[in-house]
ZATORTOR-27599 format. One record per residue: residue number from 1; x, y, z of N, C-alpha, C, O in turn. Coordinates in pm, 1 decimal, always signed. Last residue first. Layout:
(NUM, (X, Y, Z), (X, Y, Z), (X, Y, Z), (X, Y, Z))
...
//
This chain:
(65, (+1694.8, -142.5, -887.8), (+1662.8, -82.1, -1016.7), (+1555.0, +19.9, -1010.5), (+1519.0, +78.1, -1112.8))
(64, (+1721.4, -465.9, -735.9), (+1756.3, -324.7, -752.0), (+1714.1, -272.9, -886.4), (+1699.6, -346.7, -983.9))
(63, (+1439.9, -686.8, -681.6), (+1580.9, -648.6, -682.2), (+1599.4, -500.3, -703.6), (+1506.3, -420.8, -691.0))
(62, (+1181.0, -789.0, -910.7), (+1239.4, -774.7, -778.3), (+1383.5, -729.1, -792.6), (+1441.2, -732.4, -901.3))
(61, (+982.6, -614.0, -1157.0), (+1085.3, -711.1, -1117.0), (+1133.2, -682.1, -975.3), (+1127.3, -569.2, -926.7))
(60, (+656.5, -606.4, -1275.2), (+755.9, -537.7, -1193.0), (+854.1, -642.6, -1141.0), (+814.0, -746.2, -1088.1))
(59, (+447.5, -721.9, -1418.6), (+581.9, -723.7, -1474.1), (+686.6, -648.7, -1396.3), (+797.0, -628.6, -1446.8))
(58, (+201.3, -762.2, -1317.6), (+214.8, -648.2, -1408.5), (+356.6, -634.4, -1463.8), (+383.5, -546.5, -1545.7))
(57, (+250.0, -965.3, -1142.4), (+172.8, -997.4, -1262.8), (+178.8, -885.4, -1365.7), (+163.7, -909.0, -1485.5))
(56, (+381.7, -811.7, -945.9), (+455.0, -915.4, -1019.7), (+382.2, -952.4, -1149.1), (+445.5, -969.0, -1253.5))
(55, (+167.7, -657.1, -853.2), (+278.9, -592.4, -923.4), (+362.8, -693.2, -1001.8), (+409.5, -663.1, -1111.6))
(54, (+11.7, -857.6, -730.5), (-42.3, -778.1, -841.2), (+70.9, -715.0, -921.9), (+69.7, -719.2, -1045.0))
(53, (+184.7, -946.8, -526.8), (+138.1, -1039.3, -630.4), (+86.9, -964.1, -753.2), (+115.4, -1002.7, -866.5))
(52, (+203.7, -707.5, -381.4), (+324.0, -768.7, -437.4), (+286.4, -864.9, -550.0), (+348.9, -864.5, -656.1))
(51, (-56.0, -678.1, -292.8), (-2.3, -579.7, -387.2), (+124.5, -632.5, -453.9), (+149.0, -604.2, -571.2))
(50, (-71.8, -891.7, -108.6), (-150.8, -895.1, -231.1), (-95.7, -797.9, -334.8), (-89.1, -831.5, -453.0))
(49, (+187.2, -1047.0, +52.2), (+129.2, -916.0, +24.5), (+56.2, -922.9, -109.8), (+116.0, -956.2, -212.0))
(48, (+334.3, -1228.2, +311.5), (+251.2, -1232.8, +192.0), (+183.4, -1098.0, +175.0), (+129.2, -1041.7, +270.1))
(47, (+455.4, -1255.1, +558.9), (+540.9, -1245.2, +440.3), (+462.1, -1265.1, +311.0), (+516.8, -1313.3, +211.9))
(46, (+316.6, -1236.6, +793.5), (+296.2, -1355.8, +711.2), (+387.9, -1364.1, +590.2), (+397.1, -1468.8, +526.1))
(45, (+396.8, -994.9, +917.1), (+388.5, -1118.9, +994.7), (+385.2, -1243.4, +907.4), (+444.5, -1345.3, +942.9))
(44, (+389.3, -805.1, +716.2), (+512.0, -819.8, +794.0), (+513.7, -951.5, +871.3), (+619.3, -1012.3, +889.0))
(43, (+127.7, -824.4, +631.0), (+232.9, -870.1, +540.4), (+366.6, -885.1, +612.7), (+448.4, -968.7, +574.5))
(42, (-9.1, -714.7, +853.5), (-29.5, -854.4, +815.4), (+83.6, -905.5, +726.9), (+130.6, -1017.8, +745.4))
(41, (+80.7, -446.8, +835.0), (+106.4, -527.0, +954.1), (+98.1, -676.5, +922.2), (+186.2, -754.3, +958.8))
(40, (-26.6, -375.8, +586.9), (+117.9, -368.0, +608.5), (+158.4, -453.4, +728.2), (+259.1, -524.0, +723.2))
(39, (-299.9, -411.9, +645.4), (-236.3, -494.9, +543.3), (-84.2, -491.3, +554.2), (-18.9, -593.5, +532.9))
(38, (-335.2, -211.2, +836.2), (-355.9, -351.6, +874.1), (-292.3, -446.1, +773.2), (-236.8, -549.2, +811.2))
(37, (-289.3, +16.2, +676.6), (-202.0, -14.8, +789.1), (-213.5, -159.8, +833.1), (-113.0, -224.0, +863.8))
(36, (-508.7, -5.6, +502.1), (-372.0, -10.6, +448.5), (-273.9, -46.2, +560.0), (-185.3, -129.3, +540.4))
(35, (-716.7, +22.2, +690.6), (-706.8, -97.5, +607.2), (-564.9, -113.6, +551.4), (-508.7, -223.1, +553.7))
(34, (-675.5, +281.5, +786.5), (-660.5, +167.9, +877.9), (-645.0, +36.8, +801.2), (-568.3, -50.2, +842.4))
(33, (-739.1, +420.7, +551.1), (-605.6, +433.6, +610.1), (-578.1, +315.8, +703.3), (-469.9, +257.1, +699.4))
(32, (-1007.6, +351.1, +533.8), (-915.2, +306.4, +428.3), (-771.1, +314.7, +477.2), (-690.2, +226.5, +448.4))
(31, (-1103.5, +484.0, +756.0), (-1112.9, +337.9, +752.3), (-1021.4, +281.0, +645.1), (-963.7, +173.8, +663.5))
(30, (-1086.4, +745.4, +684.0), (-983.6, +695.2, +774.9), (-989.2, +542.6, +787.2), (-890.3, +479.6, +824.7))
(29, (-1312.1, +803.2, +545.7), (-1193.8, +768.1, +466.5), (-1081.2, +716.3, +555.3), (-989.8, +649.9, +506.4))
(28, (-1491.3, +900.1, +729.7), (-1492.8, +756.3, +703.1), (-1379.0, +710.8, +612.5), (-1352.1, +591.0, +603.6))
(27, (-1491.8, +1169.9, +726.9), (-1401.6, +1106.5, +822.8), (-1394.3, +954.5, +799.4), (-1300.5, +889.1, +845.1))
(26, (-1505.3, +1309.9, +402.2), (-1570.0, +1236.4, +510.5), (-1465.3, +1170.8, +598.9), (-1363.0, +1122.2, +550.7))
(25, (-1368.8, +1537.9, +255.2), (-1499.6, +1478.2, +227.6), (-1566.1, +1416.0, +350.2), (-1669.9, +1463.4, +396.4))
(24, (-1132.7, +1651.8, +363.6), (-1211.9, +1725.0, +265.0), (-1354.6, +1671.3, +252.9), (-1449.8, +1748.6, +241.6))
(23, (-1022.2, +1473.1, +543.1), (-1033.2, +1613.3, +582.0), (-1128.5, +1690.1, +491.6), (-1196.9, +1782.2, +536.4))
(22, (-1021.7, +1237.1, +404.2), (-1093.7, +1241.4, +532.4), (-1111.9, +1384.8, +580.7), (-1207.8, +1414.2, +652.1))
(21, (-857.1, +1297.6, +191.2), (-1000.0, +1280.4, +165.6), (-1080.8, +1284.3, +295.3), (-1195.3, +1329.6, +295.9))
(20, (-609.1, +1296.0, +326.1), (-659.2, +1419.4, +265.2), (-809.5, +1411.0, +241.4), (-881.8, +1506.9, +268.5))
(19, (-598.9, +1023.6, +396.3), (-597.4, +1126.3, +500.8), (-650.0, +1259.3, +446.8), (-726.9, +1327.5, +514.5))
(18, (-596.0, +905.8, +143.8), (-711.6, +883.4, +230.7), (-715.4, +982.9, +346.2), (-823.5, +1022.6, +389.7))
(17, (-346.2, +1001.2, +50.9), (-469.6, +1034.3, -20.1), (-591.2, +1016.5, +70.3), (-679.5, +1102.2, +73.3))
(16, (-167.9, +884.9, +234.3), (-177.3, +1030.8, +224.1), (-305.6, +1075.0, +154.4), (-366.9, +1174.2, +193.7))
(15, (-220.1, +609.1, +181.3), (-238.8, +666.8, +314.3), (-256.0, +817.6, +306.8), (-348.6, +872.5, +366.4))
(14, (-158.2, +579.1, -93.4), (-291.6, +545.1, -43.6), (-318.3, +612.7, +91.3), (-426.5, +667.3, +113.1))
(13, (+114.4, +653.2, -86.5), (+18.4, +731.4, -164.4), (-124.1, +705.9, -116.8), (-202.2, +799.8, -101.5))
(12, (+219.8, +446.5, +70.9), (+228.6, +585.3, +115.1), (+130.2, +675.4, +43.7), (+69.5, +763.4, +104.8))
(11, (+164.8, +226.6, -97.3), (+107.8, +233.8, +37.8), (+110.0, +377.2, +90.6), (+11.9, +423.4, +148.7))
(10, (+319.2, +297.3, -326.3), (+174.0, +281.0, -335.9), (+108.7, +292.8, -198.7), (+7.7, +361.7, -184.5))
(9, (+580.4, +301.8, -216.9), (+524.9, +418.7, -284.6), (+372.5, +412.5, -290.2), (+304.9, +511.5, -262.0))
(8, (+607.5, +38.9, -122.2), (+614.6, +151.4, -28.8), (+553.0, +277.5, -89.4), (+481.9, +351.3, -21.2))
(7, (+590.4, -97.5, -368.9), (+493.6, -123.7, -262.4), (+491.8, -8.6, -162.3), (+384.5, +36.3, -122.0))
(6, (+814.8, +3.8, -502.4), (+680.1, +25.3, -557.4), (+574.6, +8.1, -449.5), (+481.3, +87.7, -438.9))
(5, (+1017.7, -98.5, -339.2), (+998.4, +46.3, -346.8), (+862.2, +81.3, -404.5), (+799.8, +178.0, -360.8))
(4, (+989.5, -373.1, -389.7), (+970.5, -320.6, -253.9), (+946.0, -169.8, -255.9), (+861.9, -119.8, -181.2))
(3, (+1054.1, -385.3, -664.8), (+921.2, -424.2, -616.9), (+892.5, -365.5, -479.1), (+783.3, -314.2, -454.7))
(2, (+1248.9, -101.9, -780.0), (+1230.8, -237.2, -729.1), (+1087.7, -259.5, -679.3), (+1012.3, -165.1, -655.6))
(1, (+1258.7, +69.4, -1088.2), (+1233.4, +74.0, -945.5), (+1201.6, -68.1, -898.9), (+1135.8, -144.5, -969.5))
//
């Protein structure tokens, strides 16, 4: 799987998990949802993503696959 697809998968998982936790445990989990959204927004503007750096260090390759 490509680096971009990993990032989308992780971001989507974080958002869905935090939304579920906000319904089950505490509404404050929505702050985590906002954090993920803000990071997606920031990475679109700056072309820098911390998760991308982490995944590269873990050996995830760019491109197709």
